N, C-alpha and C positions, 0 to 999 in steps of 0.2 A: 526361924532360920531363913535366911535369904538365899535363895538358890539362883545361881547364874542362869542366864537365858540358855536355851538349848542350842542356840546358834553360837558356837564357840569359835575361837581362833582356829582350832584344829579343823573344824568343819569347813570354815572359809578356805583354808589352804588346800584341803582335799578337793573341794569343788573347783577352785581356780586351776589346780594342777590337772585334773581330769579334763576340764574344758579346753585348756591349752593344748593338751595332748591330742584331743579330738580335732582341734582347729588345724594343727600342723600335719595331721595324718594325710598321706598322699602327696605331700609337697616335695618330697625328695625324688629325684630321678636317678636311677642307678645307671651308670655307664660302665662298659668294660674298661679295663685298664688300657690306656693308650687310645682312648676314644677321641676321634676328631670329627667335627661336623663335616658332612659331605659338601664340597664346594659346588657352586653353581656351574653348569656346563659352560664351556668357553663360548659356545655359540650364542649364549644369552648376554654376553658382555658387550658393552658399547665402547668402541675405541675412545680414548681420551686424548685431547690435544687438538691443536689446530692443523698440524701437519701429519699426514700419513705417508709412510715411506713408499718409494717406488719399489715394485717387485721385479726381480728378486732383490732382497736386501743385501747390500754389500757388507762384508765383514770389515772391521777396522784394519785387519791385517792386509786386506786387498789394497787398501789405500797406501800404506807405507811401502808395501812390496812393489807396487806399480811405480812409486817414486824412486825406489832404489834401482829398479831395472832401468829407468830413464836416466838416472844419474850415472850409472855404470857406463853408459854410452858416450860420456863426455871424454874429451882429451885433456888430461890434467897432468902436469909434471912439477909444478911449484905453486906457492901460494898465489901468485898473480894470475896464473892460468886457472886456478881454482876459483878465484874471484870472478873472472870472466865467464867461466862455465856456469857458475851459480846465477850470475846476472842474465846470461843467455837463457837460462831455464826459468826465468821469471822471479827469482829470489832478489829482493831489494836489500842488497848488502849495505849495512851501515858502517861496518868496520871489520877488518881482517888483519891480524898482526900475529907475529910469532915472538914469543918470549920463552927462552930456554927450551924446554921440552913440550911446550903447549902452543897450539895454534888456536888463537881466540877469534871466534867469529860472532859478530852481532848482525842480525838481519831482522827486518820488519816483516812480521807475519802478515800474510795477505788478509785473512779474516780469522783471527784466533778464536772468535766466539763460535764459529761453525766448524773448526777443525784445522789442525796443523800437521796431520799425519803424513799427507803426501809431500809437504815441504820437508819435513824431518827425513823422510825416506830419500828424497832427492839429494839433500845435503849429505846424508850417509853414503849414498851411492856415488856421488861425485868425490867424496873423501877417499874412497877405495882406490881409484886410479892415482891419486896424489901419493898415497902411501906406497903403492907398488912402484911408482916412477922415481920417488925421492931416495937419495942416498941416506938421508937422516930425517925420516918422517917424524912429525910431532903428533901428540895426542890432541884430538879435536875437542874443544870446549866451546859449545855453541849456545848463544843466548838468543831467544826469540823476543822481539820487542813488539809492542803494540804501536799503532799509528802515532800516538802522542809521545812515544819514546819510553814509556814505562816498561819495565821488565815483565814479560808474560810467563816465560819458562826457560828451562835449560835442558840440554842433553849432552852426552859425551860419546865419542867414538874412539876406540883404542886401536893402536897399531896391530897388536897381536890378534885381534878379532878379524881384521882385514886379511892378515896373512894366513890365518886358519881357513878362512873362506877361499882364498886364492889357492891354497895347497889342496883343497878338496877335503879337508878334515871336517868341515862343517858346511851344511847347505846355506844357500842365500837366505832362506827363512830364519835360520838360527842367528845369522849376523843381524838381520833386521830386528829380531826379537831382543837381542842383547842391547842394541842401540835404543830401542823403544823403552826397555825397562829402565833406562837412565833418565827418561823424560820426566821432569817434574814441573808442573805448572802452578801458578799462583792462585788460580781459580778454576 
């Protein structure tokens, strides 16, 4: 009778299984639930980028609020005086026309790549005296253009927002935030 060798398939599997278990022992690291690695201290981080901001860092709201306050000082009572006030404030007006209940403004943004908030604030600020002086004010629909004439972005100003601000129902900051929330840029 021919007897199989003592090294059987069962012996091979048992040997490989126990060797695999020993090889993986100690490889798992247990963490508490919700474990997060501790971040490096902020002091060890190196600032990235070629420009570091001047301190104190201005908030974006400071930009448009300063523009609104400057725009509010203008004397505006119709679309033509609005155009003049905008141009006197450094806004390069490309077009201003009224059609039904809308006042369409197109102006060239000074440097859209670096920010348009002050200009948006100035336009919104100059729009407020127009609304208050006009018997039939129109909703502002403003388009910001780049130097080459392409559309960069749009924003809107509503008559009831200006009236709420003028009546003291809302602060200047709320008016600015409402206008800024309508700002949509293409990039």
